[in-house]
Every structure is written in C-alpha cells, then in structure tokens.
C-alpha angles and dihedrals in degrees: 000000000000115000093244093052092047091050092052092049092051091048092051091050091050092052098043100043096065089051094051098044097070090050093047093046096038092115147330122304112286131210112259129193151108139198116274097176114067081024116239122224093247092055095041092052096041124100086261093054095097116203092352091067089066094055119117092248094051093046089052091047093053091046092051090045094051091222139047120268095251093148093057091152097054106068095129139137122205129227098010093134094190095311092118097143092049097046104038112062125226112267091027101072096115093052094040085233091292115141091214090065101035093122089072091067096066110132102236137140096211104069114138104274141192122226115240137182120225113249095011125130109261120206107196117203109211111184115214120195091182110027122219138157123264149115127281117212117191125198131182121203114256124262109279094032113163110220091194091069131071115276111252134178089251088065089064128068117253091246129042118248088226137023122184127179124205101346116190119274109229125177092346097310141088114230112210116191122202140151113248120229112266098218102070129106134169125011121349142159123244104209116199126193118191110192110191120219096190093051133030091246133112122195125210129197141171120212114186114219135180126212125193116266115264118276107208096159094272128095125232111270096258092047091048091052090049091050092049092048090051090050091054091049092051092050092048095050097076090048090052090054090059098042106034130255119344121235091246112048113226113243116248091222090057104046113354124262122024119264090250094059091042096051100036100077093035097072098058089043090055092047092048092049093050092049091051091051092049091048093051093046093050092048092052092050092050091051091053092051093050091052092051090056 
C-alpha cells in the first residue's frame, strides 16, 4: 500500500472510531427480534423480506418512512413496564410510536398477510437475534375491524388471547403456541407485545392475517343470485325439451348442453312415440272387432 493511501486510511480510522464508540457503548446489550411467521410488517418490508418487500404497501411504507427497515429486529421502547396503552399512542401501534418506523402505521388493507383458520393452534415463530427472557402477549383485532383505518387500542380487546412467558429458544427463534379466537373472519391484525424481563425494553409488532369469510349456511348475495339463476335454468331445460328451443339458450357452463341441442332430438322422439301408441291402439281395436264377428 502506498504511503499516502496508508496515511489516509489511518486518518479516517482515527476520525471515525471516536464517533462510533459512544454508539456502540451507549448501553448494555438489548434483546432484538420480530415475528417472521406470521410475518410482521417490519420483517416483510425489510431488505430481507423477499418478494413481500416489493409489494405496494411495503413500497409506500418505506417511502413514508424515508428509509428502509434495515433494523427490523430493533423496534423497541424502553421503560414501558406494562403501560403499553399509556405509552404507545393510538394510530402508532405498529411503530411503537418510534419515528424511525412510522411507515408501518399506514392505514392500508393490502399489507402482506398470512392466511389463518379460526380456532386453530397458532405457532408463532419469533426470531431473536439477541435472546433474553420475557413475556409475549398476543392480541387479535376485534370482529368488525376495519383494516382501512389506523390501528388504535380500541380495536384490540382489553386482554390478550394468549400470554406466554419464557418460551424455549430453538434454532434462533421462540415458538409461541396459542389457540386463535374462533369468531374472526376477513382481514385482521395480530398484535404482539414482547415485554423483556432481563432488559427494560418492550417490543411491538403487527402481523397482518386473513381468515376465511364466515360460512353461516347462506351464500354471498352475488353467489346466491347465481345459484338461483342456475336452478331456474335447470328446471326450464326439461320443459324446453318438450316445447322446442327456449328464447334464451342455456349456457353449457351452467347446465350442460344448450337448449337447442337438448330440445332438437326430443320433438321427433315424442312424435314417433305417439305414432307408435296410436298404431298399437288401433291394431288392438281392430282385432277385438274381428273376434266379435
């Protein structure tokens, strides 16, 4: 290395090192982590989010944030001590109220989501890059939640549907098992609070999930109309076979052959059958008359 280049490198190190040391030594090691399954917004929209990071919601979140979510495992607030509803403002639950994650609070209904089944056993995978002890509290937005609006504390039940303390860390992730509520349908937010006990930090995360629409024995209006129209078509098809083609041909995709093909061969069959009956009846009458003579 030339002497001038070496001198510049040494000078740069001398200038940069004092600036980095206060940041590196600002405090003790903190717990770091976030849910990867069901995927949280911060992970989905991070550089490690794969295809999800290119979604419209994630692009908008990064733009609103002003920077990518590179520190996806560091969405934490210190000294909350269980006072989540007092510390984290309404509309800022997904960012924990932190300006560096404000893009996660966008009110949108197209965030990358994970499909769920009501009442099933959920096994959350919560990756931890720096493990610590603590309690996980899991909330699911109430029935009727509107994903197009900002997430507020009033959208969540007062109590979590699951609370797990110190789950085992396996392969770099905590696995938190819980039974999902059975009365949810459509799009919801799974809100996870991880309150550390070995540090003063609390982590917040939003995982968007989608449940199947409710099945109460009735079909959605458009499906019901379609079913009724198909029923009418099926009932009209036998009549068409006796009276020729209908004015509105029946679609093949709805009930098989068209009305024209269904009614075409029926008419000659009916005429032939009637002629045969008349012929047999006439022959029987003639035979009776001949015997009487």
